[in-house]
C-alpha positions, 0 to 999 in steps of 0.5 A, spaced: 761 790 261 767 792 256 767 785 253 760 785 252 760 792 248 766 789 244 762 783 242 756 787 240 761 792 236 763 786 233 756 783 231 754 790 228 761 790 224 759 783 221 752 784 220 754 790 216 759 786 212 753 781 210 749 787 208 754 790 204 755 783 200 747 782 200 746 789 197 751 788 192 748 781 190 741 783 190 740 790 190 738 795 196 730 793 197 729 788 201 722 786 198 726 784 192 732 781 196 731 775 200 739 775 202 738 782 205 731 780 208 735 775 212 741 780 214 735 784 217 733 778 221 740 777 224 741 784 225 734 784 229 737 778 233 743 782 235 739 788 237 742 792 232 739 799 231 734 800 225 738 806 223 744 803 223 741 797 219 739 803 214 745 806 214 749 800 212 744 799 206 745 806 204 753 805 205 753 799 200 750 803 194 754 809 195 760 809 190 765 809 196 762 802 198 768 797 200 768 791 195 768 785 200 769 778 198 768 772 202 774 768 203 775 761 207 781 759 210 782 752 213 788 750 218 789 746 224 790 748 231 795 745 236 793 737 237 791 737 230 784 740 231 781 742 225 779 750 224 775 753 219 775 761 218 770 765 214 772 772 212 769 778 209 775 782 206 776 788 202 784 786 202 785 778 202 793 779 202 792 783 209 787 778 211 791 771 209 797 774 213 793 775 219 790 769 219 797 765 218 800 769 224 794 767 228 795 760 227 803 760 227 803 764 234 797 759 237 802 753 235 797 751 229 798 751 221 794 754 216 792 749 210 790 748 203 783 750 201 778 744 201 783 740 206 777 740 211 771 738 207 771 731 210 770 734 217 765 740 216 758 739 212 755 746 210 748 747 213 742 752 212 741 753 220 734 757 222 734 758 230 727 760 232 724 762 238 720 756 242 714 759 242 714 761 234 709 755 232 703 752 236 705 745 234 712 743 232 710 736 230 706 739 225 711 744 222 716 739 222 712 735 217 710 741 213 717 743 212 720 736 210 718 738 203 722 744 203 728 741 205 728 740 213 733 735 215 732 735 222 730 739 228 733 740 235 728 743 240 730 745 247 727 750 252 731 756 249 730 755 242 728 750 236 733 749 231 732 747 223 737 744 219 737 743 211 742 742 206 746 748 204 742 748 197 735 748 200 737 754 204 733 759 200 727 754 199 727 754 207 727 761 208 721 762 203 717 757 207 718 760 213 716 767 210 710 764 207 708 761 214 709 768 217 715 765 222 721 770 223 727 766 225 731 769 231 737 768 227 739 764 220 745 763 216 749 757 213 754 754 218 759 749 218 757 743 222 762 738 224 761 730 222 766 728 227 769 731 234 775 731 238 776 730 245 781 733 249 783 735 256 782 741 259 789 744 258 789 742 251 781 745 250 783 752 253 789 752 248 784 751 242 779 756 245 784 761 246 786 761 239 779 761 236 778 767 240 784 771 237 782 769 230 775 771 232 777 778 234 780 780 227 775 785 224 775 781 217 773 774 220 765 773 220 765 766 223 770 761 226 768 753 226 772 747 230 770 740 232 771 740 239 766 736 243 
């Protein structure tokens, strides 16, 4: 139970920072701020209460609001597995020290910016409910003109992928079609995968979990198969 609440608290903190950065970039009115609208969609997806979303928006416009910046860290875990860490921080000195410590303690090493550009492709990702549209074949054809690269479907969700440059175009197309995603965002998708044994995999996942616990960390990506 406590693990579930910790995970929920972490999700709320992450969404709160996304809201703060969205408000700073485009203002507090979601009607005129597409990025903020997407944050609100994601907040709903993790069951973040409406009053907490509204409080996060109010904090973001106050004079005491934290000034978060997005910083990406890249490195290698044990066995040479690439790990990319996205953060939102008001103190990059603190954040890089913590991230370096996690890598070092996990038998990994923090690398230089851009060192993993050949491993991950940045994509716009839109996760939809399986009943969000009556005909996925028709929708797929319609969305190709709005940047759709691929669509994956299973019983739990339908996932749309675009190039990161087409993220806004796809978000607008779904809004115009009155389709509200469960979750949206820019994600790092591996284009190569590593296969390890169970013990090695556990070591990587333990490091990833430790990094994810940091309050400054928004997302962690690796290429374990």
